[in-house]
C-alpha positions as a printed Julia matrix, in Angstrom:
192×3 Matrix{Float64}:
 -10.5     6.42   15.73
  -7.0     7.71   16.34
  -6.17   10.0    19.22
  -6.74   13.58   17.95
  -3.13   14.63   18.59
  -1.74   11.53   16.88
  -4.11   12.13   13.96
  -2.92   15.75   13.71
   0.7    14.56   13.59
  -0.18   12.1    10.83
  -2.18   14.64    8.83
   0.45   17.38    9.09
   3.26   14.97    8.28
   1.37   13.89    5.15
   1.11   17.53    4.05
   4.81   18.12    4.68
   5.92   14.87    3.06
   3.85   15.57   -0.06
   5.19   19.1    -0.5
   8.86   18.63    0.45
  11.48   15.92    0.26
  10.55   13.68    3.22
  14.18   12.84    3.9
  14.92   16.47    4.76
  11.94   17.11    7.05
  12.86   17.07   10.72
  10.83   16.09   13.74
  11.05   19.74   14.79
   9.39   20.83   11.54
   6.62   18.28   12.05
   6.12   19.51   15.61
   6.02   23.12   14.45
   3.41   22.3    11.78
   1.32   20.52   14.43
   1.88   23.17   17.09
   3.11   20.54   19.54
   6.3    19.95   21.51
   8.89   17.3    20.71
   7.96   15.32   23.85
   4.38   15.23   22.59
   5.57   13.88   19.24
   7.64   11.22   21.0
   4.64   10.18   23.06
   3.1     8.86   19.83
   6.11    8.01   17.65
   9.55    6.78   18.66
  11.15    8.8    15.84
  10.48    9.99   12.3
  11.12    6.49   10.94
   8.37    5.13   13.19
   6.04    7.7    11.66
   6.98    6.48    8.16
   6.35    2.85    9.07
   2.97    3.81   10.48
   1.82    5.1     7.07
   1.63    1.66    5.45
  -0.72    0.45    8.17
  -2.64    3.7     7.87
  -3.08    3.2     4.11
  -4.18   -0.4     4.69
  -6.75    0.7     7.26
  -8.19    3.25    4.84
  -8.36    0.69    2.03
 -10.06   -1.83    4.3
 -12.73    0.79    5.09
 -13.2     1.39    1.35
 -13.67   -2.31    0.58
 -17.37   -1.75    0.0
 -16.32   -0.23   -3.33
 -15.23   -3.69   -4.5
 -18.8    -4.56   -5.37
 -18.83   -1.77   -7.99
 -16.45   -3.79  -10.15
 -17.96   -6.12  -12.76
 -15.82   -9.21  -12.25
 -13.97  -11.01   -9.48
 -10.72  -10.2   -11.29
 -11.49   -6.47  -11.19
 -12.62   -6.69   -7.57
  -9.27   -8.24   -6.7
  -7.44   -5.64   -8.82
  -9.27   -2.9    -6.91
  -7.27   -3.84   -3.77
  -3.93   -3.44   -5.56
  -5.05   -0.4    -7.51
  -6.04    1.33   -4.27
  -2.54    0.85   -2.84
  -0.99    2.0    -6.13
  -3.06    5.19   -5.98
  -1.65    5.99   -2.53
   1.88    5.11   -3.64
   1.63    7.46   -6.6
   0.03   10.22   -4.52
   2.79   10.09   -1.91
   5.51    9.84   -4.54
   8.77    7.97   -4.92
  10.7    10.04   -2.35
   8.16    9.34    0.37
   7.77    5.64   -0.45
  11.57    5.28   -0.59
  11.82    6.73    2.9
   9.04    4.41    4.07
  10.95    1.41    2.69
  14.2     2.56    4.31
  12.46    3.19    7.63
  10.97   -0.32    7.51
  14.42   -1.83    7.03
  16.04    0.32    9.72
  13.29   -0.22   12.26
  12.83   -3.91   11.36
   9.12   -3.26   11.3
   6.83   -5.7     9.59
   4.53   -3.04    8.22
   4.63   -4.71    4.81
   3.16   -7.88    6.22
  -0.01   -8.97    4.55
  -3.13   -7.66    6.26
  -5.39  -10.5     7.37
  -8.66   -8.87    6.32
  -7.36   -8.19    2.82
  -5.92  -11.71    2.61
  -9.3   -13.24    3.46
 -11.19  -11.08    0.96
  -8.6   -11.6    -1.78
  -8.44  -15.37   -1.29
 -12.23  -15.53   -1.55
 -12.19  -13.46   -4.75
  -9.47  -15.66   -6.27
 -11.44  -18.77   -5.4
 -14.59  -17.34   -7.02
 -12.64  -16.17  -10.09
 -11.21  -19.68  -10.5
 -14.66  -21.28  -10.25
 -16.13  -19.11  -13.01
 -13.05  -19.26  -15.25
 -11.94  -15.64  -14.95
  -8.48  -16.85  -13.92
  -6.8   -20.16  -14.69
  -3.88  -20.46  -12.27
  -5.05  -23.19   -9.92
  -1.53  -24.4    -9.07
  -1.6   -22.84   -5.63
  -4.14  -22.19   -2.96
  -5.95  -18.83   -3.35
  -4.26  -17.35   -0.27
  -0.87  -18.4    -1.63
  -1.6   -16.7    -4.96
  -2.52  -13.5    -3.13
   0.75  -13.61   -1.18
   2.69  -14.0    -4.45
   0.8   -11.04   -5.92
   1.62   -8.95   -2.85
   5.33   -9.76   -3.03
   5.35   -9.0    -6.77
   3.64   -5.68   -5.98
   6.3    -4.92   -3.33
   9.09   -5.58   -5.83
   7.49   -3.37   -8.49
   7.07   -0.52   -6.02
  10.7    -0.85   -4.92
  11.83   -0.77   -8.55
   9.6     2.27   -9.17
  11.26    4.03   -6.24
  14.73    3.16   -7.54
  13.71    4.78  -10.84
  12.53    7.94   -9.02
   8.92    7.26  -10.01
   9.71    7.43  -13.73
   8.15    4.07  -14.64
   4.49    3.18  -15.04
   4.14    1.18  -11.83
   0.4     0.59  -12.29
   0.91   -0.92  -15.77
   3.84   -3.04  -14.58
   1.89   -4.4   -11.61
  -1.19   -5.1   -13.73
   0.87   -7.03  -16.29
   2.32   -9.23  -13.56
  -1.1    -9.56  -11.91
  -2.58  -10.85  -15.19
   0.36  -13.2   -15.78
   0.55  -14.64  -12.24
  -3.18  -15.31  -12.08
  -3.32  -16.45  -15.74
  -6.28  -14.15  -16.33
  -8.65  -15.25  -19.08
  -8.24  -13.13  -22.25
 -11.55  -11.31  -21.91
 -10.46   -9.93  -18.51
  -6.92   -8.84  -19.47
  -6.07   -5.19  -18.93
  -2.26   -5.1   -18.68
């Protein structure tokens, strides 16, 4: 559980970033929305960019907690897709302006927030291995963890392209098409 003040900063920043262009929101505006002082903000975040880079980890933590929902999917392919689809949902909810600022902040801060989360890697590699065994996917040219890493990097590229197009492309469809192609998904499990 996050510190209550840090959580308030995160929650209020999310509200502001969803309703206004994140690039134009100042630390002062975030502080005002949280009813805190600037020194209090800086106790938890080095700057606004640090707050942006925190959001990727925050999304990953939420998705990890929701992993129980994987079992609702009918196949290993769809269980694996659920991980990516969950991130896509957050990306679309936050919007291209916010995600663009998150990407820029990551480059400026040299933060590795886009590194692959170990828990998701372990779950995904296990799902890929099971999908291979039952013939739901056919790409056995790499180890399951390696395939997941490739999928993640493809996802990153699609999201960056989506941002460069101001959110005007169907990022979910594009990612699913690559997902199906990279894994060589058996025809009966194709969705993209």
